[in-house]
C-alpha positions in Angstrom: 74.6 82.2 133.5 71.1 84.3 133.0 71.8 87.6 135.7 75.7 87.0 135.9 76.7 90.2 136.5 79.9 89.4 134.7 80.1 88.3 130.7 79.1 85.2 129.8 80.9 84.1 126.1 79.8 80.3 125.2 82.5 78.2 123.2 82.1 74.9 122.6 83.7 74.8 119.6 82.9 73.5 116.5 79.5 72.5 117.3 76.1 72.5 114.8 73.7 72.1 117.7 72.1 74.7 119.8 73.7 74.4 123.6 71.6 75.8 126.3 74.8 77.9 127.5 74.2 79.5 123.8 71.0 80.8 124.8 72.0 82.6 127.9 75.7 83.8 126.6 76.0 86.8 125.9 77.9 86.4 123.3 78.4 83.1 121.4 81.9 81.9 119.4 82.3 79.6 116.9 85.5 78.1 119.4 87.4 78.5 122.7 90.1 80.5 120.6 86.9 82.8 118.6 86.1 83.4 122.2 89.8 84.5 123.6 90.0 86.6 120.3 86.7 88.3 121.9 87.1 88.7 125.3 90.8 90.4 124.9 90.4 93.3 124.1 92.9 94.6 121.6 96.3 96.5 122.8 95.9 99.2 119.8 91.8 99.3 120.3 92.3 99.5 123.9 94.8 102.6 123.1 92.5 103.9 120.3 89.3 103.7 123.5 91.7 106.1 125.7 92.7 108.4 123.6 89.3 109.1 122.3 88.2 109.5 126.6 91.4 111.5 126.7 90.1 114.4 124.0 87.0 114.0 125.3 87.5 114.9 128.4 90.2 117.1 127.6 86.9 118.9 125.1 84.7 119.2 128.4 87.5 120.5 130.3 88.0 123.8 127.5 84.7 123.7 127.4 84.3 124.5 131.0 87.1 126.9 131.2 86.2 129.2 128.1 82.7 129.0 130.3 83.6 129.7 133.4 86.4 132.8 131.5 83.5 134.3 129.9 81.3 134.5 133.1 84.4 136.5 134.9 85.0 138.8 132.7 81.4 139.3 131.8 81.3 140.1 135.8 85.2 142.2 135.7 83.2 144.4 133.4 79.5 144.7 135.8 79.7 148.1 137.5 78.6 146.9 140.3 80.8 144.1 140.3 84.1 146.1 140.1 84.6 146.7 143.6 84.7 142.4 143.7 87.8 142.1 141.4 90.0 140.6 144.3 87.4 138.0 144.8 86.9 137.3 141.5 90.8 136.5 140.7 90.5 134.2 143.6 87.6 132.5 142.0 89.7 132.5 138.9 92.3 131.2 140.5 90.5 128.7 142.1 89.5 127.3 138.5 92.6 126.6 137.4 93.9 124.8 140.6 91.0 122.3 139.9 92.3 122.4 136.3 95.3 121.3 137.7 93.5 118.5 139.6 91.7 117.3 136.4 95.1 117.1 134.7 96.5 115.0 137.2 93.8 112.7 137.5 93.8 112.3 134.0 97.4 111.0 134.0 96.8 108.8 137.1 94.2 107.1 134.9 95.9 107.1 131.5 99.3 105.7 133.6 96.4 102.7 135.2 95.1 101.5 131.5 98.1 101.8 130.0 100.0 99.4 132.8 96.4 97.4 132.4 97.2 97.6 128.6 101.0 95.8 130.0 99.4 93.3 131.8 97.3 91.9 130.0 99.9 91.7 126.6 102.5 90.2 129.4 99.4 87.3 130.0 98.9 87.5 125.9 103.1 87.1 125.5 102.7 83.7 128.2 100.3 82.2 126.6 101.8 82.3 123.0 102.8 78.2 122.3 106.1 79.2 121.1 107.2 80.9 124.2 106.1 77.6 125.8 108.6 76.1 123.3 111.4 78.3 124.9 111.1 77.1 127.8 111.4 73.4 126.7 108.8 72.6 126.2 107.4 70.3 123.3 104.4 69.7 120.9 104.4 66.5 119.5 101.8 65.4 117.0 100.9 63.0 114.4 100.2 63.9 111.4 97.8 66.5 112.3 97.1 65.1 115.5 98.7 66.7 118.8 99.8 63.0 120.8 98.2 63.9 124.2 98.1 59.7 125.4 100.2 57.2 124.4 97.0 55.4 123.2 97.0 57.6 119.9 99.9 56.2 118.6 101.1 52.8 117.6 104.0 50.8 116.9 106.3 52.1 113.5 103.9 55.0 113.5 106.1 58.5 112.4 105.5 60.9 114.8 106.8 64.9 114.4 108.6 67.1 117.3 108.6 70.3 117.1 111.2 72.1 119.8 112.1 75.2 120.2 113.9 75.4 116.9 113.0 73.1 114.4 111.1 69.5 114.7 112.4 66.0 114.5 110.6 63.1 112.7 111.1 60.3 114.7 109.6 56.0 114.7 107.6 54.7 117.7 109.8 51.4 118.9 108.6 50.8 122.1 105.4 52.1 124.1 105.6 51.7 127.4 
C-alpha cells in the first residue's frame, strides 16, 4: 500500500478502531459506500473541470497568438525587415496552421474525456440496485436486514421481498 502508485482508500466500514490500512491509505472512508462516492467523480464536476481546462487552454493559445501577432506587426514596420514581408506572411500562416492543430487536439481531448465520462456513468447506472431489480432479481429482507443465508430465518418469520414493481410480504413455511 505505502508506495502504491494508485490511490488507496481504506473503507472497512463502520469501524471505530484505527486499522493499519488507515495509516497507509491516501484517504480513509467511514464506509464502503463512502469509498465509492469518493472514488467516482461526479459528472458535473468532471464537466466543470473540462470546461475550466478548455478555457485555460484557449486563453493560453490566445495570449500566444496575440503575442505573435504583435511581434509580426513590429517586424512589418521595421525598415530592415520590410523586404521580408513574404517571410513574415509565411510565419503568420504557420501560426494559423498551428492554432488549427491545437484546436483539433483540444476537441479530440474533450471528446475522449466526454467518452470516459459516459463510460463511468454507464458503470454507475449498471451497478444501481434498482436496475438489478429490473433484470428480474429481488431483495429479500427480514426487518431491516437483507437475507443472504437460510440460517438468518426460522419457520413462521415474516419476510419482505422487493421486486421491480413492488413488494411481497411472505411467511416462512419451510426451510430447505
